[in-house]
C-alpha positions in Angstrom: 47.0 -3.9 6.4 48.5 -2.0 9.4 50.9 -3.7 11.7 50.0 -4.1 15.4 52.4 -1.4 16.3 50.6 1.0 14.0 47.3 0.5 15.8 47.7 3.5 18.1 45.1 5.9 19.4 45.0 7.8 16.1 44.3 4.5 14.3 41.3 3.6 16.5 40.0 7.2 16.4 40.0 7.0 12.6 38.2 3.6 12.7 35.5 5.0 15.0 35.1 8.1 12.8 34.7 5.9 9.7 32.1 3.9 11.5 30.3 7.1 12.6 30.5 6.1 16.3 30.6 8.7 19.0 32.8 7.8 22.0 32.3 9.0 25.6 34.8 8.4 28.5 33.6 9.1 32.0 36.1 9.2 35.0 34.0 8.5 38.1 36.8 9.8 40.4 36.9 13.3 39.0 33.5 13.5 37.3 35.1 14.5 34.0 33.6 13.2 30.9 35.3 13.2 27.5 33.3 13.2 24.2 34.9 12.4 20.9 34.8 14.8 18.0 32.6 12.3 16.1 30.1 12.4 19.0 29.9 16.2 18.7 29.6 16.0 14.9 26.8 13.5 15.2 24.8 16.3 17.0 25.9 19.0 14.6 28.6 20.7 16.7 32.1 21.5 15.9 35.1 20.6 18.1 35.1 22.8 21.2 31.6 24.1 20.9 30.3 21.9 23.8 31.6 22.0 27.3 32.8 18.5 28.3 30.9 18.3 31.6 29.9 14.9 33.1 26.1 15.7 32.7 26.4 17.2 29.2 24.7 14.1 27.6 21.9 14.3 30.2 21.3 18.0 29.4 20.9 17.1 25.7 18.7 14.0 26.4 15.0 14.1 25.6 13.0 14.6 28.8 11.0 11.4 28.2 14.3 9.4 27.9 16.3 10.7 30.8 15.0 8.5 33.6 15.5 5.3 31.5 19.0 6.3 30.4 20.1 7.2 33.9 18.7 4.0 35.3 20.6 1.9 32.7 23.9 3.4 33.8 23.1 3.1 37.5 22.1 -0.6 37.2 25.4 -1.4 35.5 27.5 0.6 38.0 25.7 -1.3 40.8 26.7 -4.6 39.2 23.1 -5.6 38.2 23.8 -5.7 34.4 26.8 -6.8 32.4 26.8 -3.6 30.3 25.0 -0.4 29.5 22.6 -0.6 26.5 19.7 1.8 25.9 18.1 3.9 23.2 17.6 7.6 23.7 17.1 10.9 21.9 19.7 13.7 21.9 19.0 17.2 20.8 20.8 18.3 17.6 22.2 21.7 17.2 19.5 22.6 14.7 16.8 21.7 17.2 15.6 18.2 16.1 16.1 15.0 17.9 18.7 12.3 17.0 18.0 8.8 18.1 21.1 7.0 19.3 22.0 3.5 20.6 24.1 3.9 23.7 26.4 0.9 24.6 29.2 0.9 27.1 30.5 -0.3 30.5 33.1 -0.3 33.2 36.7 -0.4 31.9 38.6 0.3 35.1 38.1 -0.7 38.7 40.0 -0.1 42.0 41.6 -2.9 44.1 38.3 -3.5 45.8 36.4 -3.9 42.5 34.7 -0.5 42.6 34.1 1.1 39.2 36.5 4.0 38.4 36.0 4.6 34.7 33.3 3.9 32.1 33.5 4.1 28.3 31.0 3.6 25.6 29.9 4.4 22.1 26.7 6.0 20.7 25.4 5.1 17.2 23.0 7.3 15.2 19.9 5.1 14.6 17.5 7.9 13.5 16.9 6.4 10.1 16.2 3.0 11.6 13.7 4.6 14.0 12.0 6.4 11.2 11.8 3.2 9.1 10.3 1.4 12.2 7.7 4.2 12.6 6.8 4.1 8.9 6.5 0.3 9.0 4.2 0.6 12.0 1.9 3.0 10.1 1.8 0.5 7.2 1.0 -2.3 9.7 -1.8 -0.3 11.3 -3.4 0.5 8.0 -3.0 -3.2 6.9 -4.7 -4.3 10.2 -7.5 -1.8 9.7 -8.0 -2.9 6.1 -8.2 -6.5 7.3 -10.6 -5.6 10.0 -12.8 -3.7 7.5 -12.8 -6.7 5.1 -13.4 -9.3 7.8 -10.3 -11.3 6.7 -8.5 -13.7 9.1 -4.8 -14.6 8.9 -3.3 -18.0 9.6 0.0 -19.8 9.0 1.5 -23.3 9.3 5.1 -23.9 10.2 6.2 -26.9 8.1 9.3 -27.7 10.2 7.7 -27.3 13.6 4.4 -28.8 12.4 2.5 -26.1 14.2 -0.5 -24.0 13.1 -1.4 -20.5 14.2 -4.8 -18.8 13.7 -5.4 -15.1 14.5 -8.5 -14.0 16.4 -10.6 -13.3 13.3 -9.8 -16.8 11.9 -10.9 -18.4 15.2 -14.1 -16.4 15.1 -14.9 -17.6 11.5 -14.4 -21.2 12.6 -16.2 -20.7 15.9 -13.2 -21.7 17.9 -12.9 -20.4 21.5 -9.2 -20.2 22.4 -6.9 -17.8 24.2 -3.8 -18.3 22.1 -3.1 -18.3 18.3 -1.5 -21.8 18.3 -3.8 -24.6 17.4 -3.2 -28.3 16.7 -2.1 -29.0 13.1 -5.1 -31.4 12.6 -7.7 -29.0 13.9 -8.5 -27.4 10.5 -9.2 -30.8 8.9 -11.9 -31.6 11.5 -14.0 -28.6 10.3 -14.0 -29.5 6.6 -17.3 -30.5 5.0 -17.0 -34.1 3.8 -18.0 -33.2 0.2 -15.3 -30.4 0.1 -12.5 -32.1 2.1 -10.5 -33.6 -0.7 -10.4 -30.4 -2.8 -9.7 -28.2 0.1 -6.8 -30.3 1.4 -5.4 -30.6 -2.1 -5.5 -26.8 -2.5 -3.7 -26.2 0.8 -0.8 -28.4 -0.4 -0.6 -26.8 -3.8 1.6 -23.9 -2.7 4.4 -26.5 -2.1 4.5 -27.0 -5.9 4.2 -23.4 -7.0 5.2 -19.9 -6.0 1.8 -18.5 -7.0 -1.1 -17.6 -4.7 -3.7 -20.4 -4.6 -7.4 -19.5 -4.1 -9.9 -22.0 -2.9 -13.5 -22.0 -1.7 -15.0 -24.7 0.5 -17.5 -25.3 3.3 -16.8 -25.9 7.0 -19.1 -27.3 9.6 -18.8 -25.5 12.9 -19.1 -27.4 16.2 -22.8 -26.2 16.6 -23.6 -27.9 13.2 -23.8 -24.6 11.2 -22.4 -24.8 7.7 -20.4 -21.8 6.4 -18.8 -21.0 3.1 -15.2 -19.7 3.3 -12.5 -18.6 0.9 -8.8 -18.9 1.5 -5.8 -17.4 -0.4 -2.7 -19.5 0.3 1.0 -19.1 -0.5 4.3 -20.7 0.5 6.8 -18.4 2.2 10.2 -20.0 1.6 12.9 -20.0 4.4 16.4 -21.0 3.6 17.1 -22.2 7.1 13.9 -24.3 7.6 11.2 -26.0 5.5 9.3 -22.7 5.3 5.7 -21.7 6.1 2.3 -21.8 4.4 0.7 -18.4 4.9 -3.0 -17.9 4.2 -6.1 -15.7 4.6 -9.6 -16.8 5.3 -12.9 -15.0 4.7 -16.5 -16.0 5.5 -18.3 -15.7 2.2 -21.5 -17.4 3.3 -23.7 -14.3 2.7 -22.0 -13.7 -0.7 -22.8 -17.4 -1.7 -26.3 -17.0 -0.6 -26.6 -13.8 -2.7 -25.2 -15.7 -5.7 -27.7 -18.5 -5.3 -30.6 -16.0 -4.9 -29.4 -14.0 -7.9 -29.0 -17.2 -9.9 -32.6 -18.2 -9.0 -33.9 -14.7 -9.7 -32.2 -14.7 -13.1 -34.5 -17.6 -14.2 -37.6 -17.2 -12.1 -40.4 -14.6 -11.6 -40.2 -13.1 -8.1 -44.0 -12.8 -7.8 -45.1 -16.3 -8.9 -41.8 -18.3 -8.6 -42.4 -19.6 -12.2 -39.8 -19.5 -14.9 -39.2 -16.0 -16.3 -39.2 -15.0 -20.0 -35.5 -15.9 -20.7 -35.8 -19.2 -19.0 -39.1 -20.0 -20.6 -37.7 -19.1 -24.1 -34.7 -21.4 -23.5 -37.0 -24.3 -22.4 -39.3 -23.6 -25.3 -36.4 -23.8 -27.7 -35.3 -27.1 -26.3 -38.8 -28.5 -26.8 -39.0 -27.2 -30.3 -35.7 -28.9 -31.1 -37.2 -32.2 -30.2 -39.8 -31.8 -32.9 -42.6 -32.9 -30.6 -46.1 -31.4 -31.1 -46.9 -28.6 -28.7 -49.2 -25.6 -28.3 -48.5 -22.2 -26.7 -50.8 -19.6 -25.4 -48.8 -16.4 -25.1 -50.0 -13.2 -23.3 -47.6 -10.2 -23.1 -48.3 -7.4 -20.7 -45.7 -4.6 -20.8 -44.0 -4.1 -17.4 -46.5 -6.4 -15.7 -43.8 -7.8 -13.3 -42.6 -4.3 -12.4 -46.1 -3.2 -11.5 -46.7 -6.3 -9.4 -43.6 -5.6 -7.4 -45.3 -2.5 -5.9 -48.1 -2.4 -3.4 -50.4 -2.9 -7.0 -53.9 -1.1 -2.8 -53.6 2.6 -1.9 -51.2 3.8 0.8 -49.6 7.1 1.6 -46.4 5.8 0.1 -48.1 5.3 -3.3 -48.3 9.0 -3.8 -44.5 9.2 -4.2 -42.5 8.9 -7.4 -41.5 5.3 -6.5 -45.0 3.9 -6.3 -46.1 1.5 -9.0 -48.2 3.7 -11.3 -46.1 6.8 -10.8 -42.9 4.9 -11.5 -44.5 3.5 -14.6 -45.4 7.0 -15.7 -41.9 8.2 -15.0 -40.3 5.4 -17.0 -42.6 6.2 -19.9 -41.9 9.9 -19.6 -38.1 9.2 -19.6 -38.4 7.4 -22.9 -40.5 10.3 -24.3 -37.9 12.8 -23.0 -35.1 11.2 -24.9 -37.1 12.1 -28.1 -38.5 15.5 -27.3 -35.5 17.1 -25.7 -36.6 17.1 -22.1 -33.8 14.8 -21.0 -30.9 17.1 -20.2 -27.2 16.4 -19.8 -25.6 17.9 -16.7 -22.1 17.3 -15.3 -20.1 17.7 -12.1 -16.3 18.4 -12.2 -13.8 16.2 -10.5 -10.9 18.4 -9.2 -7.3 17.6 -8.5 -7.0 18.8 -4.9 -4.5 21.6 -4.4 -4.7 23.0 -7.9 -6.8 25.9 -9.3 -10.4 25.0 -9.8 -10.2 26.2 -13.4 -7.8 23.4 -14.2 -10.4 20.6 -13.8 -10.2 18.2 -16.8 -12.5 15.4 -15.7 -16.3 15.6 -15.5 -18.9 13.0 -14.4 -21.8 13.1 -16.8 -25.3 13.3 -15.1 -28.8 13.4 -16.4 -31.8 15.6 -15.4 -35.4 15.0 -16.5 -37.6 18.0 -17.2 -41.2 17.1 -16.4 -44.0 18.2 -18.7 -44.7 21.0 -16.3 -41.2 22.2 -16.5 -40.1 21.0 -13.1 -36.7 19.2 -13.0 -37.2 15.7 -11.7 -34.1 14.6 -9.6 -32.3 11.4 -10.7 -33.2 9.8 -7.4 -36.8 9.5 -8.8 -36.5 8.7 -12.5 -33.4 6.5 -12.6 -34.8 3.9 -10.1 -38.0 3.8 -12.2 -35.8 3.3 -15.4 -34.0 0.4 -13.7 -37.3 -1.1 -12.4 -38.9 -1.0 -15.8 -35.9 -2.3 -17.8 -35.0 0.9 -19.7 -31.8 1.8 -17.7 -29.6 0.3 -20.5 -31.5 2.4 -23.1 -31.1 5.5 -20.9 -27.3 4.9 -20.5 -26.9 4.5 -24.2 -28.8 7.7 -24.9 -26.5 9.6 -22.4 -23.3 8.1 -24.0 -24.4 8.7 -27.6 -25.6 12.3 -26.9 -22.6 13.4 -24.9 -20.1 12.0 -27.4 -22.0 13.3 -30.4 -22.2 16.8 -28.9 -18.7 17.0 -27.3 -16.6 14.5 -29.2 -14.4 17.4 -30.6 -13.7 18.7 -27.1 -12.6 15.3 -26.0 -10.4 14.8 -29.0 -8.7 18.2 -28.3 -7.9 17.1 -24.8 -9.9 19.9 -23.2 -11.5 17.4 -20.8 -12.6 13.8 -20.3 -16.0 12.5 -19.5 -17.1 9.7 -17.1 -20.3 7.8 -17.5 -22.2 5.8 -14.8 -23.3 2.4 -15.9 -26.3 0.5 -14.5 -26.3 -3.2 -13.8 -28.4 -3.7 -16.9 -25.9 -1.9 -19.1 -23.0 -3.7 -17.5 -24.6 -7.1 -18.4 -25.3 -6.0 -22.0 -23.2 -8.2 -24.4 -23.5 -5.7 -27.2 -22.3 -2.8 -25.0 -18.8 -2.5 -26.5 -20.1 -2.9 -30.1 -22.3 0.2 -29.3 -19.5 2.2 -27.7 -17.0 1.5 -30.4 -19.6 2.4 -33.1 -20.4 5.7 -31.3 -16.7 6.5 -31.0 -16.1 5.8 -34.7 -19.0 8.1 -35.6 -18.1 11.0 -33.3 -14.3 10.8 -33.3 -14.1 10.9 -29.5 -10.9 9.1 -28.3 -11.1 6.1 -26.1 -8.6 7.7 -23.7 -11.1 10.6 -23.2 -13.8 8.3 -21.9 -14.2 6.8 -18.4 -16.8 4.5 -16.9 -17.9 4.2 -13.3 -19.3 1.0 -11.9 -20.7 0.4 -8.4 -20.4 -2.8 -6.3 -24.2 -3.1 -6.6 -23.9 -3.2 -10.4 -20.9 -5.6 -10.4 -22.4 -8.1 -7.9 -25.5 -8.4 -10.2 -23.3 -10.1 -12.8 -19.7 -10.6 -11.7 -18.5 -12.3 -14.9 -19.9 -9.5 -17.0 -18.2 -6.9 -14.8 -14.9 -8.6 -15.2 -15.3 -8.8 -18.9 -16.3 -5.2 -19.1 -13.2 -4.0 -17.1 -10.9 -6.1 -19.3 -12.3 -4.8 -22.5 -12.2 -1.2 -21.2 -8.5 -1.6 -20.3 -7.8 -3.0 -23.8 -9.3 0.1 -25.3 -7.5 2.4 -22.8 -10.7 3.7 -21.4 -10.6 4.6 -17.7 -12.6 2.5 -15.2 -13.5 3.7 -11.7 -15.0 1.7 -8.8 -17.8 4.0 -7.5 -19.1 4.3 -3.9 -16.1 2.3 -2.7 -16.3 1.1 0.9 -20.1 1.2 1.1 -20.5 -2.5 0.4 -19.2 -5.7 2.2 -17.0 -6.8 -0.7 -15.3 -3.6 -1.8 -11.8 -4.8 -1.1 -12.6 -8.0 -3.0 -13.5 -6.0 -6.1 -10.3 -3.9 -5.8 -8.3 -7.1 -5.7 -10.0 -8.7 -8.8 -10.7 -5.6 -11.0 -7.6 -3.8 -12.4 -9.3 -0.4 -12.2 -7.7 3.1 -12.7 -9.4 4.9 -9.9 -11.6 4.3 -6.8 -14.2 6.8 -5.6 -14.5 6.7 -1.8 -18.2 6.6 -0.9 -19.5 10.0 0.4 -20.7 8.5 3.6 -17.1 8.3 4.8 -16.4 11.9 3.7 -19.3 14.0 4.9 -18.5 13.5 8.6 -14.7 13.0 8.3 -14.0 16.2 10.3 -15.8 14.8 13.3 -15.3 11.0 12.9 -12.0 9.5 13.7 -13.3 6.2 12.3 -14.1 7.7 8.9 -10.6 9.4 8.9 -8.9 6.0 9.5 -11.0 4.2 6.9 -10.3 6.9 4.3 -6.6 6.9 5.1 -6.4 3.1 4.9 -8.4 2.9 1.6 -6.3 5.7 0.0 -3.0 4.2 1.1 -3.9 0.8 -0.3 -5.2 2.2 -3.5 -2.1 4.3 -4.1 0.1 1.2 -3.4 -1.8 -0.6 -6.2 -1.4 2.4 -8.6 -5.0 3.6 -8.4 -6.1 7.2 -8.3 -8.3 8.1 -5.3 -11.4 10.4 -5.6 -13.2 11.5 -2.5 -16.9 12.0 -3.1 -19.4 14.4 -1.4 -16.9 17.1 -0.3 -19.2 19.8 1.1 -17.2 21.4 3.9 -13.8 23.2 3.9 -12.7 21.2 6.9 -13.3 18.0 5.0 -11.2 19.3 2.1 -8.3 20.3 4.3 -8.2 16.8 6.0 -8.3 15.0 2.6 -5.5 17.2 1.3 -3.4 16.3 4.4 -4.0 12.6 3.8 -2.7 12.9 0.3 -6.0 12.2 -1.5 -5.4 13.4 -5.0 -8.9 14.1 -6.3 -12.2 15.3 -5.0 -15.9 15.9 -6.0 -18.7 17.6 -4.3 -20.8 20.8 -3.9 -17.9 22.6 -2.2 -15.8 22.2 -5.4 -18.5 22.3 -8.0 -22.3 22.1 -8.2 -23.7 20.2 -11.2 -24.5 22.4 -14.1 -25.5 21.9 -17.8 -22.7 19.8 -19.5 -22.7 22.3 -22.5 -21.5 25.1 -20.2 -18.8 23.0 -18.6 -17.5 21.9 -22.0 -17.5 25.4 -23.3 -15.6 26.7 -20.3 -13.0 23.8 -20.5 -12.5 24.3 -24.2 -11.9 28.1 -23.7 -9.6 27.4 -20.9 -7.6 24.8 -22.9 -7.2 27.3 -25.7 -5.5 29.9 -23.5 -1.7 30.0 -23.3 -0.3 28.0 -20.4 0.6 31.1 -18.5 -2.9 32.5 -18.5 -5.0 29.4 -17.6 -5.0 30.2 -13.8 
């Protein structure tokens, strides 16, 4: 440690240099201003390169910061402030701007107290400013994601015994208030009597665990309306106080209503309101088990329910492929086409943006139906008919078996991977994985070469089945993608609950992205959140070069659409990919 007598000018200059502090010294009597060597180095200049004039710093100051910086000094010289403290940008020798924190003040006055000399230091805070800007971008995306998902944020300060609800939370509870702070007992007054005990217990659970606690309960708004909400709650520990309970809240009333409707629909006929086949069989089995005498009159009409769902009188709409009789014919024709070769496998490549198109390795498998007159029937006609008449699962199985049987060797060689769309019927099939595993054993296709795409519509039909499917797919190292992401009301909920490999952003956000700022912000937020969770991002329906350029700039990794590749027979795609993979690495482009 140096003695006091050793702490001379050179000692302090060395200390300032080690601390990377630039010193300025302004003599108000002569107008001269001294700048330390470290101050010049901070801006990329060597000693003697800059003329030490009193306004040198002002010449180097960013035009937007000059007025504020000058005002800070003038207020201090006039005795209005105790010191000079301001943030400003100075121009570096290389041309970029350096953010500095300027602090200083009067160090010498005359006999009458007038300032004679000022000194100060400037600290480079560029990295801090960059970090602040990046944090603000993250916060903007987070707020946008919250707004898109309709989620509210609240927290309770345990030490202060105060609660704070953001605007969305207040809207969910129907509370009209100008500030975030609410009384700590307010929440309890909204609880439904039948749910109060469980909800209060769940909100105290974070005090006993570091895990996130999820709870669903009902609230009664002041107008008497009953709503279902879901909260995620966690304790945020604070070493200097009792901590805070932080939570989110979402209105899930519509989702609950859909669950109830789907549960009723799963056991009742939509036309008559009577028990459907599955519920009837279960009830029949229960009666048989009691060994009581009973008689059954059973009439089975194929696809009777599906036909009754259509306008059964004539209207102009009944001439389309979605009408009852035409849909029934299409469904029957689809079954026949599986046998007579009129059902064709097509594919559309998914490209890694920014790489040569020839290097595509992933293909979404599609189906095309050739009518008996030779006309290709678009999937928008025959697939809804297949779903309506209960053959969608059979269709999906045919597509999977045929594609893997024909192209298993190509998948095994690593030439490409195939992705299959799954209907709600297939997703709910308990024998699905037995079938997939058997086909893989027969064809030699690797699990890692196979991907599955599920939509929110398919998942919401049977949420439990969707969760089980995703879990089993991950166990087998098959890829799983969430298709049409962002189109539904619960997309972020599925992203939170399903550990998928990729999300495919719905094409409705992509096709107008060049003109719509809203679409750009949504896509940017979705892709940022997905990447932070380790998910790949695929943009669907890329049809314009401007859209492609914007997506590349956002860092979206993969894309799909007519601009990149139009669907073509799968056989041709596989042959091209196999030939490309066989070339030496240097010739593939």
